[in-house]
Short mmCIF file of the C-alpha atoms (twelve columns), coordinates in Angstrom:
data_MODEL
# 
_entry.id   MODEL 
# 
loop_
_atom_site.group_PDB 
_atom_site.id 
_atom_site.type_symbol 
_atom_site.label_atom_id 
_atom_site.label_alt_id 
_atom_site.label_comp_id 
_atom_site.label_asym_id 
_atom_site.label_seq_id 
_atom_site.Cartn_x 
_atom_site.Cartn_y 
_atom_site.Cartn_z 
_atom_site.pdbx_PDB_model_num 
ATOM 1   C CA . MET A 1   57.024 12.292 -1.100  1 
ATOM 2   C CA . SER A 2   58.418 9.530  -3.288  1 
ATOM 3   C CA . THR A 3   60.811 10.346 -6.125  1 
ATOM 4   C CA . PRO A 4   60.084 8.566  -9.433  1 
ATOM 5   C CA . SER A 5   62.954 6.581  -10.866 1 
ATOM 6   C CA . THR A 6   62.127 7.408  -14.488 1 
ATOM 7   C CA . SER A 7   64.477 9.886  -16.156 1 
ATOM 8   C CA . HIS A 8   62.562 10.973 -19.274 1 
ATOM 9   C CA . HIS A 9   60.665 14.252 -19.422 1 
ATOM 10  C CA . SER A 10  56.948 14.821 -19.956 1 
ATOM 11  C CA . ILE A 11  57.302 18.571 -20.564 1 
ATOM 12  C CA . ARG A 12  60.102 20.434 -22.356 1 
ATOM 13  C CA . VAL A 13  60.002 24.190 -22.853 1 
ATOM 14  C CA . GLU A 14  62.695 25.986 -24.847 1 
ATOM 15  C CA . SER A 15  63.096 29.774 -25.123 1 
ATOM 16  C CA . LEU A 16  59.343 30.269 -24.731 1 
ATOM 17  C CA . THR A 17  58.236 33.848 -25.320 1 
ATOM 18  C CA . LYS A 18  54.852 35.571 -25.457 1 
ATOM 19  C CA . ARG A 19  54.481 39.245 -26.354 1 
ATOM 20  C CA . TYR A 20  51.388 41.410 -26.498 1 
ATOM 21  C CA . GLY A 21  52.524 44.405 -28.497 1 
ATOM 22  C CA . ALA A 22  55.161 46.150 -26.407 1 
ATOM 23  C CA . VAL A 23  54.434 43.987 -23.353 1 
ATOM 24  C CA . THR A 24  56.441 40.787 -22.868 1 
ATOM 25  C CA . ALA A 25  54.415 38.456 -20.657 1 
ATOM 26  C CA . VAL A 26  56.820 35.500 -20.916 1 
ATOM 27  C CA . ASP A 27  60.432 36.212 -21.751 1 
ATOM 28  C CA . GLY A 28  62.429 33.312 -23.197 1 
ATOM 29  C CA . ILE A 29  61.940 30.733 -20.454 1 
ATOM 30  C CA . SER A 30  63.261 27.159 -20.658 1 
ATOM 31  C CA . PHE A 31  62.559 24.248 -18.336 1 
ATOM 32  C CA . GLU A 32  61.844 20.513 -18.197 1 
ATOM 33  C CA . VAL A 33  59.518 18.465 -16.014 1 
ATOM 34  C CA . ALA A 34  60.485 14.832 -15.461 1 
ATOM 35  C CA . ALA A 35  57.785 12.223 -15.885 1 
ATOM 36  C CA . GLY A 36  56.062 11.441 -12.608 1 
ATOM 37  C CA . HIS A 37  57.296 14.592 -10.907 1 
ATOM 38  C CA . THR A 38  55.335 17.484 -9.456  1 
ATOM 39  C CA . VAL A 39  56.857 20.883 -10.239 1 
ATOM 40  C CA . ALA A 40  55.677 24.241 -8.935  1 
ATOM 41  C CA . LEU A 41  55.493 27.343 -11.091 1 
ATOM 42  C CA . LEU A 42  55.615 30.222 -8.619  1 
ATOM 43  C CA . GLY A 43  55.555 33.977 -8.875  1 
ATOM 44  C CA . GLY A 44  53.581 37.063 -7.963  1 
ATOM 45  C CA . ASN A 45  50.622 38.382 -9.898  1 
ATOM 46  C CA . GLY A 46  51.734 39.241 -13.425 1 
ATOM 47  C CA . ALA A 47  54.824 37.018 -13.272 1 
ATOM 48  C CA . GLY A 48  53.731 35.055 -16.356 1 
ATOM 49  C CA . LYS A 49  52.461 31.831 -14.763 1 
ATOM 50  C CA . THR A 50  48.970 31.840 -16.291 1 
ATOM 51  C CA . THR A 51  50.314 32.792 -19.713 1 
ATOM 52  C CA . THR A 52  52.809 29.928 -19.518 1 
ATOM 53  C CA . ILE A 53  50.112 27.415 -18.568 1 
ATOM 54  C CA . SER A 54  47.845 28.705 -21.343 1 
ATOM 55  C CA . MET A 55  50.598 28.112 -23.895 1 
ATOM 56  C CA . LEU A 56  51.245 24.633 -22.504 1 
ATOM 57  C CA . LEU A 57  47.556 23.866 -23.040 1 
ATOM 58  C CA . GLY A 58  47.625 25.224 -26.577 1 
ATOM 59  C CA . LEU A 59  45.156 27.992 -25.688 1 
ATOM 60  C CA . LEU A 60  47.713 30.664 -26.593 1 
ATOM 61  C CA . LEU A 61  50.231 30.546 -29.410 1 
ATOM 62  C CA . PRO A 62  53.775 31.488 -28.391 1 
ATOM 63  C CA . THR A 63  55.434 34.441 -30.064 1 
ATOM 64  C CA . SER A 64  58.520 32.236 -30.270 1 
ATOM 65  C CA . GLY A 65  60.030 29.171 -28.664 1 
ATOM 66  C CA . ARG A 66  59.063 25.527 -28.441 1 
ATOM 67  C CA . ILE A 67  56.816 23.415 -26.209 1 
ATOM 68  C CA . GLU A 68  56.979 19.630 -26.223 1 
ATOM 69  C CA . VAL A 69  54.531 17.577 -24.143 1 
ATOM 70  C CA . LEU A 70  54.696 13.775 -24.008 1 
ATOM 71  C CA . GLY A 71  57.044 13.804 -26.980 1 
ATOM 72  C CA . HIS A 72  54.821 15.953 -29.212 1 
ATOM 73  C CA . ASP A 73  55.385 19.492 -30.398 1 
ATOM 74  C CA . MET A 74  52.396 21.495 -29.136 1 
ATOM 75  C CA . LEU A 75  52.335 23.721 -32.215 1 
ATOM 76  C CA . SER A 76  52.060 20.943 -34.790 1 
ATOM 77  C CA . GLY A 77  50.836 17.947 -32.784 1 
ATOM 78  C CA . ARG A 78  48.772 19.207 -29.868 1 
ATOM 79  C CA . TYR A 79  45.655 17.253 -30.861 1 
ATOM 80  C CA . ARG A 80  47.618 14.035 -30.351 1 
ATOM 81  C CA . VAL A 81  48.494 14.971 -26.793 1 
ATOM 82  C CA . LEU A 82  45.536 17.037 -25.520 1 
ATOM 83  C CA . PRO A 83  43.438 13.905 -24.750 1 
ATOM 84  C CA . ARG A 84  46.276 12.819 -22.441 1 
ATOM 85  C CA . MET A 85  46.347 16.154 -20.560 1 
ATOM 86  C CA . ASN A 86  43.959 18.065 -18.349 1 
ATOM 87  C CA . PHE A 87  43.693 21.292 -16.382 1 
ATOM 88  C CA . SER A 88  41.976 22.528 -13.239 1 
ATOM 89  C CA . SER A 89  41.423 25.991 -11.855 1 
ATOM 90  C CA . PRO A 90  38.783 27.123 -9.356  1 
ATOM 91  C CA . TYR A 91  38.738 30.432 -11.235 1 
ATOM 92  C CA . VAL A 92  37.323 28.878 -14.431 1 
ATOM 93  C CA . ASP A 93  33.608 28.340 -13.911 1 
ATOM 94  C CA . LEU A 94  31.578 25.536 -15.402 1 
ATOM 95  C CA . PRO A 95  28.283 26.578 -17.059 1 
ATOM 96  C CA . HIS A 96  26.041 27.586 -14.171 1 
ATOM 97  C CA . ARG A 97  22.721 26.264 -15.468 1 
ATOM 98  C CA . LEU A 98  23.944 22.736 -16.087 1 
ATOM 99  C CA . THR A 99  24.024 20.344 -13.168 1 
ATOM 100 C CA . VAL A 100 27.318 18.979 -11.943 1 
ATOM 101 C CA . GLU A 101 26.621 15.644 -13.623 1 
ATOM 102 C CA . GLU A 102 25.646 17.330 -16.915 1 
ATOM 103 C CA . ASN A 103 28.852 19.385 -16.915 1 
ATOM 104 C CA . LEU A 104 31.028 16.361 -16.206 1 
ATOM 105 C CA . THR A 105 29.185 14.390 -18.881 1 
ATOM 106 C CA . VAL A 106 30.001 17.034 -21.487 1 
ATOM 107 C CA . TYR A 107 33.699 16.931 -20.611 1 
ATOM 108 C CA . ALA A 108 33.758 13.142 -20.487 1 
ATOM 109 C CA . HIS A 109 32.411 13.013 -24.048 1 
ATOM 110 C CA . LEU A 110 34.904 15.671 -25.178 1 
ATOM 111 C CA . TYR A 111 37.660 13.360 -23.965 1 
ATOM 112 C CA . GLY A 112 36.071 10.396 -25.729 1 
ATOM 113 C CA . LEU A 113 35.519 8.383  -22.555 1 
ATOM 114 C CA . THR A 114 33.388 5.268  -22.419 1 
ATOM 115 C CA . GLY A 115 31.330 4.213  -19.410 1 
ATOM 116 C CA . VAL A 116 30.728 7.902  -18.726 1 
ATOM 117 C CA . LYS A 117 28.062 7.589  -16.014 1 
ATOM 118 C CA . ARG A 118 30.121 5.003  -14.138 1 
ATOM 119 C CA . ARG A 119 33.248 7.168  -14.322 1 
ATOM 120 C CA . ILE A 120 31.413 10.258 -13.068 1 
ATOM 121 C CA . ARG A 121 29.936 8.320  -10.152 1 
ATOM 122 C CA . GLN A 122 33.398 6.981  -9.325  1 
ATOM 123 C CA . MET A 123 34.923 10.470 -9.274  1 
ATOM 124 C CA . ALA A 124 32.020 11.829 -7.213  1 
ATOM 125 C CA . GLU A 125 32.520 9.090  -4.629  1 
ATOM 126 C CA . GLU A 126 36.295 9.536  -4.496  1 
ATOM 127 C CA . LEU A 127 36.048 13.325 -4.149  1 
ATOM 128 C CA . GLU A 128 32.987 13.097 -1.884  1 
ATOM 129 C CA . PHE A 129 30.415 15.123 -3.803  1 
ATOM 130 C CA . THR A 130 27.878 12.462 -4.789  1 
ATOM 131 C CA . GLY A 131 25.101 14.538 -3.222  1 
ATOM 132 C CA . LEU A 132 25.915 17.438 -5.553  1 
ATOM 133 C CA . LEU A 133 25.529 15.670 -8.912  1 
ATOM 134 C CA . ASP A 134 21.968 16.928 -9.464  1 
ATOM 135 C CA . ARG A 135 22.723 20.464 -8.259  1 
ATOM 136 C CA . PRO A 136 23.232 23.310 -10.776 1 
ATOM 137 C CA . SER A 137 26.922 24.223 -10.885 1 
ATOM 138 C CA . GLY A 138 26.060 27.864 -10.242 1 
ATOM 139 C CA . ALA A 139 24.574 26.912 -6.862  1 
ATOM 140 C CA . LEU A 140 27.803 25.403 -5.508  1 
ATOM 141 C CA . SER A 141 29.948 26.951 -2.812  1 
ATOM 142 C CA . ALA A 142 33.531 27.916 -3.637  1 
ATOM 143 C CA . GLY A 143 34.885 24.779 -1.995  1 
ATOM 144 C CA . GLN A 144 32.377 22.561 -3.795  1 
ATOM 145 C CA . LYS A 145 33.324 24.141 -7.121  1 
ATOM 146 C CA . THR A 146 36.973 23.338 -6.405  1 
ATOM 147 C CA . ARG A 147 36.169 19.656 -5.856  1 
ATOM 148 C CA . VAL A 148 34.088 19.458 -9.045  1 
ATOM 149 C CA . ALA A 149 36.785 21.267 -11.049 1 
ATOM 150 C CA . LEU A 150 39.337 18.719 -9.851  1 
ATOM 151 C CA . ALA A 151 37.010 15.866 -10.816 1 
ATOM 152 C CA . LYS A 152 36.682 17.366 -14.293 1 
ATOM 153 C CA . ALA A 153 40.473 17.490 -14.539 1 
ATOM 154 C CA . LEU A 154 40.883 13.837 -13.540 1 
ATOM 155 C CA . LEU A 155 38.084 12.284 -15.606 1 
ATOM 156 C CA . ASN A 156 40.496 11.052 -18.282 1 
ATOM 157 C CA . GLU A 157 43.267 10.057 -15.815 1 
ATOM 158 C CA . PRO A 158 45.661 12.523 -17.487 1 
ATOM 159 C CA . GLU A 159 49.330 11.782 -17.913 1 
ATOM 160 C CA . VAL A 160 50.034 15.518 -17.594 1 
ATOM 161 C CA . LEU A 161 47.963 17.541 -15.143 1 
ATOM 162 C CA . LEU A 162 48.171 21.343 -14.940 1 
ATOM 163 C CA . LEU A 163 46.785 22.825 -11.728 1 
ATOM 164 C CA . ASP A 164 46.133 26.468 -10.889 1 
ATOM 165 C CA . GLU A 165 45.541 26.984 -7.150  1 
ATOM 166 C CA . PRO A 166 43.980 23.529 -6.642  1 
ATOM 167 C CA . THR A 167 43.065 24.117 -2.988  1 
ATOM 168 C CA . ALA A 168 41.883 27.726 -3.198  1 
ATOM 169 C CA . SER A 169 38.798 28.493 -1.063  1 
ATOM 170 C CA . LEU A 170 39.080 25.205 0.819   1 
ATOM 171 C CA . ASP A 171 39.259 24.935 4.588   1 
ATOM 172 C CA . PRO A 172 42.530 23.487 5.952   1 
ATOM 173 C CA . ASP A 173 41.099 20.010 6.554   1 
ATOM 174 C CA . THR A 174 39.606 19.700 3.064   1 
ATOM 175 C CA . ALA A 175 42.714 21.192 1.456   1 
ATOM 176 C CA . ASP A 176 44.874 18.609 3.208   1 
ATOM 177 C CA . TRP A 177 42.535 15.862 1.972   1 
ATOM 178 C CA . ILE A 178 42.833 17.135 -1.624  1 
ATOM 179 C CA . ARG A 179 46.636 17.228 -1.401  1 
ATOM 180 C CA . THR A 180 46.689 13.649 -0.156  1 
ATOM 181 C CA . TYR A 181 44.390 12.664 -3.021  1 
ATOM 182 C CA . LEU A 182 46.717 14.314 -5.553  1 
ATOM 183 C CA . GLU A 183 49.760 12.593 -4.064  1 
ATOM 184 C CA . ARG A 184 48.058 9.210  -4.309  1 
ATOM 185 C CA . PHE A 185 46.868 9.907  -7.846  1 
ATOM 186 C CA . ARG A 186 50.405 10.818 -8.939  1 
ATOM 187 C CA . ASP A 187 51.959 7.814  -7.229  1 
ATOM 188 C CA . ARG A 188 49.339 5.419  -8.628  1 
ATOM 189 C CA . THR A 189 49.348 6.655  -12.235 1 
ATOM 190 C CA . GLY A 190 52.838 8.155  -12.644 1 
ATOM 191 C CA . ALA A 191 51.231 11.421 -13.765 1 
ATOM 192 C CA . THR A 192 53.291 14.571 -14.210 1 
ATOM 193 C CA . ILE A 193 51.901 17.640 -12.430 1 
ATOM 194 C CA . LEU A 194 52.714 21.295 -13.019 1 
ATOM 195 C CA . LEU A 195 51.305 23.314 -10.147 1 
ATOM 196 C CA . ALA A 196 50.767 27.065 -9.800  1 
ATOM 197 C CA . SER A 197 50.054 27.955 -6.190  1 
ATOM 198 C CA . HIS A 198 50.406 30.745 -3.666  1 
ATOM 199 C CA . ASN A 199 50.310 28.250 -0.813  1 
ATOM 200 C CA . MET A 200 53.970 27.671 -0.025  1 
ATOM 201 C CA . ALA A 201 53.306 24.880 2.485   1 
ATOM 202 C CA . GLU A 202 51.428 23.086 -0.282  1 
ATOM 203 C CA . VAL A 203 54.392 23.487 -2.613  1 
ATOM 204 C CA . GLU A 204 56.857 22.201 -0.020  1 
ATOM 205 C CA . ARG A 205 54.695 19.139 0.530   1 
ATOM 206 C CA . LEU A 206 53.817 18.216 -3.052  1 
ATOM 207 C CA . CYS A 207 56.660 19.370 -5.269  1 
ATOM 208 C CA . HIS A 208 59.965 17.841 -6.306  1 
ATOM 209 C CA . ASP A 209 61.160 21.096 -7.908  1 
ATOM 210 C CA . VAL A 210 60.227 24.773 -7.978  1 
ATOM 211 C CA . LEU A 211 60.458 27.324 -10.794 1 
ATOM 212 C CA . MET A 212 60.385 30.913 -9.532  1 
ATOM 213 C CA . MET A 213 59.061 33.439 -12.069 1 
ATOM 214 C CA . LYS A 214 59.311 37.206 -11.999 1 
ATOM 215 C CA . GLY A 215 58.687 39.648 -14.831 1 
ATOM 216 C CA . GLY A 216 58.099 36.824 -17.282 1 
ATOM 217 C CA . ARG A 217 61.428 35.131 -16.561 1 
ATOM 218 C CA . ILE A 218 62.543 32.192 -14.441 1 
ATOM 219 C CA . VAL A 219 64.770 33.854 -11.865 1 
ATOM 220 C CA . ASP A 220 65.532 30.833 -9.676  1 
ATOM 221 C CA . ARG A 221 64.825 27.118 -9.526  1 
ATOM 222 C CA . GLY A 222 65.564 24.046 -7.484  1 
ATOM 223 C CA . ALA A 223 64.176 21.495 -5.071  1 
ATOM 224 C CA . PRO A 224 62.385 23.114 -2.113  1 
ATOM 225 C CA . ALA A 225 65.085 21.990 0.325   1 
ATOM 226 C CA . ASP A 226 67.827 23.364 -1.931  1 
ATOM 227 C CA . LEU A 227 66.104 26.751 -2.178  1 
ATOM 228 C CA . LEU A 228 65.738 26.930 1.596   1 
ATOM 229 C CA . THR A 229 69.445 26.223 2.017   1 
ATOM 230 C CA . ARG A 230 70.541 28.642 -0.697  1 
ATOM 231 C CA . PHE A 231 68.454 31.508 0.686   1 
ATOM 232 C CA . GLY A 232 69.067 30.600 4.324   1 
ATOM 233 C CA . ARG A 233 65.360 30.573 5.069   1 
ATOM 234 C CA . ALA A 234 63.070 28.378 7.162   1 
ATOM 235 C CA . ASN A 235 60.258 28.074 4.633   1 
ATOM 236 C CA . LEU A 236 59.387 28.768 1.008   1 
ATOM 237 C CA . GLU A 237 57.205 31.740 1.836   1 
ATOM 238 C CA . GLU A 238 60.301 33.604 3.024   1 
ATOM 239 C CA . VAL A 239 62.141 32.575 -0.158  1 
ATOM 240 C CA . PHE A 240 59.205 33.772 -2.245  1 
ATOM 241 C CA . LEU A 241 59.261 37.168 -0.488  1 
ATOM 242 C CA . ASP A 242 63.029 37.466 -0.915  1 
ATOM 243 C CA . ILE A 243 62.673 36.984 -4.657  1 
ATOM 244 C CA . ALA A 244 59.577 39.171 -4.998  1 
ATOM 245 C CA . ARG A 245 61.260 42.028 -3.100  1 
ATOM 246 C CA . ASP A 246 64.784 41.512 -4.440  1 
ATOM 247 C CA . ARG A 247 65.997 41.095 -0.893  1 
ATOM 248 C CA . ARG A 248 68.839 38.698 -1.667  1 
ATOM 249 C CA . GLN A 249 70.301 41.141 -4.179  1 
ATOM 250 C CA . ALA A 250 69.875 44.002 -1.729  1 
ATOM 251 C CA . ASP A 251 71.564 42.068 1.072   1 
ATOM 252 C CA . ALA A 252 74.481 41.153 -1.201  1 
ATOM 253 C CA . ALA A 253 75.007 44.810 -2.122  1 
ATOM 254 C CA . GLU A 254 75.298 45.955 1.485   1 
# 
């Protein structure tokens, strides 16, 4: 994994908070993502990852705090930056009755792309689903949906890419192929990637830094190698379990 030389940041989050009545989903988190870097946002179910990503996309308004993406405040200037961003999740379905090509065409027009048919064909060839373009999206397998969702997210060659479980439901060979594709895309374009994943091997391979969330807060952070050293573990899955189960604190108390 190459480390970009640029020092400016594509994402800045300051004291970001989201409350739903008495429930605090995100509790005053702050972090930065350097341009051209891939950063993992990790945590168990209910840690606040999806809420954080939704606020970064402008889908949810923060209760308080500030989000800046590509130099723009997301509260007042998100429409200047949204065309330069994109998002992929295998858990967000495309309309089932539209074909794959029809769905991608809709999104291409939403992003104001020109040469739409050519761009869709290019993405289909690169992600190896040309034979699926005329198939209704509802008839795709889980792995096929993941490929199409990634194509949708890359149509506009985003400068900031937010990914939620990008290799979910894929077999190991295909998942490895997708990770290689993402690495090449980042290295070619200088894109910044924020990645939520439960696949710790994927995180170790792709990410420059890791943000560990629990209970809506960032409870630890660092490069994967630094976290392994600090926790004295062989892999990130063991680090994840230590944090999820408060094992480091328990060990220190004994």
